[in-house]
N, C-alpha and C positions, 0 to 999 in steps of 0.2 A: 093911425090910419095909413101915413105914407109908408110905413115899414111894411104893413100889411099887403099893399098894393105891389111893393118890390117883391115880397115873397111868392105872392100870386103869380106874378109875371115870371118868374123864375121857373116855378112848376110847370107853366104851359110851354116856356122854350124848351124844358127838358123832357117833357112827357113822351116824345117820340124817339128818345135816344135810349139805346139798349145797352150800348157799351162803349168807351172810349178809352185810349191809352196814349201816352206819350213815350217815345223811345229817344234817348239821348246817346249819340256815338261820337267818337272822336278820332282824329287821325293826325299824324306827323310824319315828316320826313326831313333828311338832311343828308346833305354829300356834296360833292365838287363835280363841276362840269367844265368842258373844254371843246370849243369848237361847234356848239349846237346851232342850228338855224335860229334866228330870234324872229319869231312871229308875232310880236307886239304890234298893236294897232298903230299904223301911221298914215301919212297921206303921201300918196304917190305922185311922181311928176305930173301926171294927168290931171291932178287935183281931186283925185276920187279916193275915198277910203279904201284902204285894201291891206294885204299882208306883205311887210317887209321881211324878206327872208335872207337878211345880212346875217353874218356870223356874229353871235353873241360874245361879249368879252369873258374871257375865262374867270372862273370864280367859284364860290361856294353857294349853295341853296339851302335853305331851311324854312319850313313852314309848317303852321298847325291849323286845325280846323274843328269846329263842332258842329253836328248836324242834328236837327230835333225833326223828327218824325212823328206826325200826329196822326192816329187811325181811330175810326170808331165805325159804329152801325146803329141804324135805326130799327124799331121795332118791326117796321114793314119790309126789312131785308135790304136796305140801300146801305152799303158801305162806302165810307169816304175817307179820304186822306189829303194831308198837307204837309209840307216840309219847309223849314228854315235852315240856312246854313251861314256860318260866320268862318271865313278864311282868311288867314293873314300870312305874309312871308313871301319869299321867292320861289317859284313854282317851274318845274321842268316837266316836260312830256316824253317819260323814257321810252313810250313805244313808238314815237314818231322823230326821237332824236331833236327835240325843240326845246327853245327856252321861251316860256310862257311869261315871264316878267313877273312884277309886284302885284299881289293882291292886296287891296286897300284895308282889309280887316272888317268891312261893313257887313251888316246882314242882307242876305238875298232870300226873297222868296221863290221857293220852288213850285211845282206843278200842284195844282189842287184838283182831285179827281173824285167821281162819284161813279159807283159800280153796282149795278143791280141786273134784273132779269132782262132790261133793255140794252144792256151793254156798259160800255165804259166811257165817260164823257170826261175829259181833260182840258182845264185851262192853264195856260202858262203863257202870259204876254212875251212875244219874241222868243221862245224857249223851246218850242216843238219842232223838231227837224222835219224838213221836206222829206217825203218818202221815198222820192227818187233821187235826191241828192243832198248832202249836208250843206250846200252852199248857201241855202235859204232856211229861213225858219217860219213857223206858223205860231199862232196864238191859240187855237182850240183844235182839238181832235176827238174823233169819235170811232170807237172800235166795237165790233160785235162778231158773232158767229152765226151763219145759217148753215145748218147741217154740219157738213165737213169742210165748209169753206169759211175761213177768216177774212173780215173786210175791216179796213181802217181808212179813214178819212182825215185830211188836215186842212186847215183853213187859214188864211192870213186875212183877218179883217180889214187891213188897210188896202187891200187889193194888190193890183200889180201882176206882172206877167206870170208870177210864179205862185198865185194867190192859192191855188188848189191843187192837192196831190191825193193821191189813192194807192192803197195796196190790197191785193188779193192773194191768199195762199190757199193750197189745197194739198192734203197728203193722202195717197192710197197705197197700202202695201209699202214696197220699198221706195217708192216714187214721191217727189215732192216738188211742187210746183210754185213760184212766186213771181207776181206780175207787179211791177211799180210804175206808176204813171205820174207826169205833172204837167200842168200848163206851162209853158215856156214861151219866150218871144220867138215868133216864126212858126208856132204850131204847138206839137204836143212831143214831150220826151217820154220815151217808154223803155223798160228793161224786163226781159221775160228770163228768168233762172229756172232749169231743171236740174234735180240731182237725183241720183239713183245708188242706193246701197246694194252692191252685189252680194255682199256678206257682212258679219260683224266688223271686218277690218278695211274693206276697200270700198271706196265710194266714186262715183263717176259724175261730173258736172258738165252743163253746157249753158251758155249764156248768149243772149243777143241784146245789144244796148243800141237804141236808136235816139241819139239827141237831136233835139228840133234843130233843123237847117244843117245837120252834119251827116257824114256818112256812117251807116250801120256797122257795128263792130261785132264780130261773133268770136267766141271763145270756147275752148274746151279744156277740162282739167281732170286730175285725178289725185285721190289721196288714200293713204293708208296708214294704220297705226298697229304695230306688233311688239309686243315686250318693252313697251316704252320708248320704242323709236317711232317717229312719224316721218312720212315723206308727202309732199304735196307738190304737183306741178301743173302749170296752165300756160297755155299759148293761144294767141289771137291772131286774127288775119290782117292786122295792122303792124304786124313784125314784132310784137311784144310777147315777152314770156317771164315767167317766175318759177324759180325753185326755191322751196323751203324745207327745212330739215329741222328736227327737233329730238330731244331725248330727255326723258323725265325718269326719276328715280327717287321715291320717297319725296322729300320736300325740296328736292334739287332738279333744277331744269335748265337745258341748254337750247339755244335757237341759232340758226343760220340760215339767212335768205340771200339769193343773188338774182338779179334780173338781165335783161338784154344790153343794159348799158354797162355791165360789169360792175355795177354799183352793189355793194354788199352791206349787210349788217350782222352784227353777232352779239348775242345777249346771254348773261347768265343770272339766274335768280335761285335764292337758297332760303329756305323758311328757317328762321333762329329760334323759333317758339315764343310763346307768350305773345303772339300777335306781332312780332317783328319779322321783317323780311329784307334781306340784303339783295341788291340789284347792281348790275353793272353792264355796260354795252360800249361797243365801238363801231364805227362803220369805215366805209372806204373813202370818205372824205375827212379821215381822221379826228371825227367828232367822238368824244368819249363822255361818260359820266360814270359815276359810282357813289352809290349811298345806301341808307337804311331807311325804310318806311316803317310806322308803327300804327297798329289799328287798336282802339280804346274800347 
């Protein structure tokens, strides 16, 4: 009788499930680094948790990880997904020339989401970015579309000055509009961005960023890509500017960027085949890295 009860319960629990799948992927990386910013979390002189940007000691890095992605769907058309990852070793952020420190090798739960005709509902405790700024994170978000307008709302259930943020997108022809907003200390922070594709190779952008309690910053930019060569320039009314150059051919890519401080970065990547990629970089502060990453 006890076994029959368990079997009956299992049938009820799975009756609404149409399909389920688990995907396992892996990654690894190894190389050396010198002069990278150390952004491991420390306590600042003010006694508040923050980011210490001291230079990390020169050395080597090696890390590996496994990611489990679980997806499924119910008979009534609701799809769902969840993820778990395990990472261990020394990690570097090659995009920002930063040393991220040691990952403890513990399992971490990623986002759990459900998608249907109602939109997408995502849960991830302190793991969802504020839609205006990466500086704060949310616990839950909801995304949907209404006609040509895409809407996303993020919320931090613990409250606070940045508890809620929202984003709206709209595209018509070659025009694309994005409005991001967030609650903030002293009012509301907003960012409105507009882009226009003149043709298949040239895009013009404009942006106005109004942080709560601060002055509004307007910027304009343009980008083009032709025969593997890309150029992007931008300038703002606060005397900042950026120029980024790139070249891609086959599995090889070069980038170079410089800004108003005369600070520059140069990177190179090359696909080695079989899921392996070589990457190297150097910047104006004499920070360097070089290594190989693998995808399994």
